[in-house]
Each structure stands twice: as C-alpha cells, then as structure tokens.
C-alpha positions in Angstrom: 0.0 0.0 -0.1 1.1 3.5 -0.6 -0.1 7.1 -0.4 -1.4 8.9 -3.5 0.0 12.5 -3.7 -2.3 14.9 -1.8 -4.1 12.0 0.1 -3.7 11.2 3.8 -4.7 7.6 3.5 -3.0 4.5 2.0 -4.4 3.0 -1.3 -3.8 -0.6 -2.5 -2.3 -0.5 -6.0 -2.4 -3.4 -8.4 -0.2 -4.5 -11.4 -2.3 -5.8 -14.3 -2.1 -6.4 -18.0 -3.5 -3.8 -20.4 -4.2 -5.1 -23.9 -2.7 -1.8 -25.3 0.2 -0.9 -22.9 1.2 -4.2 -21.3 1.8 -4.4 -17.6 0.6 -1.2 -15.8 -0.1 -0.3 -12.2 -3.2 1.6 -10.9 -5.7 1.4 -8.1 -9.4 0.3 -8.3 -11.5 3.3 -9.8 -14.2 4.8 -7.7 -16.8 2.6 -6.2 -17.0 0.1 -9.0 -13.6 -1.3 -8.1 -12.6 -1.8 -11.8 -9.0 -1.5 -12.8 -8.5 0.9 -15.6 -5.1 1.6 -17.5 -3.8 5.0 -16.4 -2.3 5.4 -19.9 -5.3 4.8 -22.2 -8.4 4.1 -19.9 -8.7 0.5 -21.2 -10.0 -2.1 -18.7 -8.1 -5.4 -18.5 -9.6 -8.5 -20.1 -11.8 -10.4 -17.6 
C-alpha cells in the first residue's frame, strides 16, 4: 500500500495487463472497483 499525492490515507495498487500498454499499475477506480489503465483508460480482459 502507498499514499497517493495529496491524500492522507493509503491505497492498494495493483499491477495488471492492459491489452494496449502491457503491464501497468493503478488502483481500483471509484466505487466500481474496476482496474483501468492510467495510460489509455482500457479495462483489462476479464
């Protein structure tokens, strides 16, 4: 877990495979808990 700049709490980040950019790292988006590529906004294959 690590802190996001400007946030006080800790966030769990995940490494996952984006079909466009390969392995990327991000945290689950909003309340949906979906992982989205920070480079292109693609969701990983299910």
